C-alpha positions in Angstrom: 5.0 15.1 20.3 8.7 15.0 19.4 8.1 17.3 16.5 6.5 19.9 18.8 9.4 19.5 21.2 11.9 20.2 18.4 10.0 23.3 17.3 10.0 24.6 20.9 13.7 23.9 21.2 14.3 25.8 17.9 12.3 28.7 19.2 14.3 28.5 22.4 17.6 28.7 20.5 16.2 31.7 18.5 15.3 33.4 21.8 18.9 32.8 23.1 20.3 34.4 19.9 17.9 37.4 20.5 19.2 37.7 24.1 22.8 37.7 23.0 22.0 40.4 20.4 20.0 42.4 22.9 22.9 42.2 25.4 25.3 43.2 22.7 23.5 46.4 21.8 22.5 47.3 25.4 24.9 50.3 25.3 24.3 51.0 21.7 24.7 49.2 18.4 28.5 49.8 18.3 28.7 46.9 20.7 27.7 44.5 17.9 29.5 46.4 15.0 31.5 43.2 14.3 28.3 41.9 12.7 28.2 44.8 10.2 30.0 45.2 6.9 33.6 46.4 6.8 32.5 49.9 5.5 30.4 50.4 8.6 33.2 49.1 10.9 35.7 51.5 9.2 33.3 54.4 9.6 32.8 53.7 13.3 36.6 53.6 13.9 37.0 56.8 11.9 34.3 58.5 14.0 36.2 57.4 17.1 33.3 55.4 18.5 35.5 52.3 19.0 38.8 50.8 17.7 39.5 48.1 15.2 41.0 46.0 18.0 37.9 46.3 20.1 35.8 45.2 17.1 38.1 42.2 16.6 37.9 41.2 20.2 34.1 41.5 20.3 33.8 39.4 17.2 36.0 36.7 18.7 34.1 36.8 22.0 30.8 36.6 20.1 31.9 33.6 18.1 33.5 32.0 21.1 30.2 32.2 23.0 27.7 31.5 20.3 29.1 28.7 18.3 30.0 26.4 21.2 26.7 27.5 22.9 24.6 26.5 19.9 26.4 23.2 19.6 26.0 22.4 23.3 22.3 23.5 23.1 21.4 21.3 20.1 23.4 18.3 21.3 21.7 18.5 24.7 18.3 18.9 23.3 18.6 16.2 20.7 20.6 13.5 22.6 19.9 14.2 26.3 16.3 15.4 26.2 14.9 13.8 23.1 17.0 10.6 23.3 18.0 10.5 19.6 19.9 7.5 18.4 21.5 7.0 15.0 22.4 9.5 12.3 19.0 10.4 10.8 17.2 11.0 14.1 20.0 13.3 15.3 20.4 15.0 11.9 16.8 15.9 11.4 16.3 17.2 14.9 19.4 19.3 14.9 18.7 20.6 11.4 15.1 21.5 12.4 16.3 23.3 15.6 19.1 25.2 13.8 16.8 26.0 10.8 14.1 27.5 13.1 16.9 29.6 14.8 18.0 30.6 11.3 14.5 31.7 10.3 14.3 33.8 13.5 17.7 35.3 12.7 16.9 36.1 9.1 13.3 37.3 9.5 12.9 38.7 13.0 16.4 39.9 13.8 17.9 40.8 10.4 14.8 41.9 8.4 12.7 43.4 11.2 14.9 44.4 14.2 18.0 45.5 12.2 16.2 46.6 9.0 13.1 48.3 10.3 13.8 49.7 13.8 16.3 52.3 15.1 17.8 49.9 17.6 20.8 49.0 15.4 21.5 52.4 13.9 24.9 53.8 14.7 25.0 57.6 14.5 27.1 58.8 11.7 26.6 55.6 9.6 23.0 56.2 8.5 24.1 56.8 4.9 25.5 53.2 4.8 22.1 51.7 5.4 20.8 49.1 4.8 23.3 47.5 7.0 22.4 44.1 5.7 22.5 44.4 1.9 20.6 42.2 -0.6 23.9 40.4 -1.3 24.4 39.8 2.4 20.9 38.4 2.7 21.4 36.0 -0.1 24.6 34.8 1.4 23.0 34.4 4.8 20.1 32.4 3.5 22.4 30.1 1.5 24.9 29.7 4.3 22.2 29.5 6.9 20.5 26.6 5.0 23.5 24.7 3.7 25.6 25.5 6.7 22.9 24.3 9.1 22.6 21.1 7.1 26.4 20.6 7.1 26.7 21.3 10.8 23.8 19.0 11.6 25.3 16.2 9.5 28.7 16.6 11.0 27.4 16.6 14.6 25.1 13.7 13.9 28.0 11.7 12.4 30.2 12.5 15.4 27.5 11.5 17.8 26.9 8.2 16.0 30.5 7.3 17.0 29.7 8.1 20.7 26.0 7.3 21.2 25.3 4.9 18.4 
């Protein structure tokens, strides 16, 4: 039963990520250009679609919303809802939730939504596609896996100090 709950919580976090992305591109993909490579960002600025300062501000706002939001979400799910105690119980649940979100991000958002639909195309940058290169994908898979494990271990360790 706990494993099913953790899977559902991971799907919920993936859905929240999708909502943030959908809101970010509601007026066009330029709204999320901070997630694109520097070459695309430079082109968008050169085309006059936005400014470098606006891209910087959107990137900061995105990280300021998402990172604390993810942390609050997993901590609430794992410790408040699921009642985890100790390092391992907290670690595996957080790692599972974050890994499911990472799979949704990599497969559904990056590979399908960004890579195979027109929703994320910014007019005037089509020649710079794919927006997520093979090198980007490799880095995202490694950082998504290793990074999620590191974050889960760090949070579980911190929570051991507070929850036991």
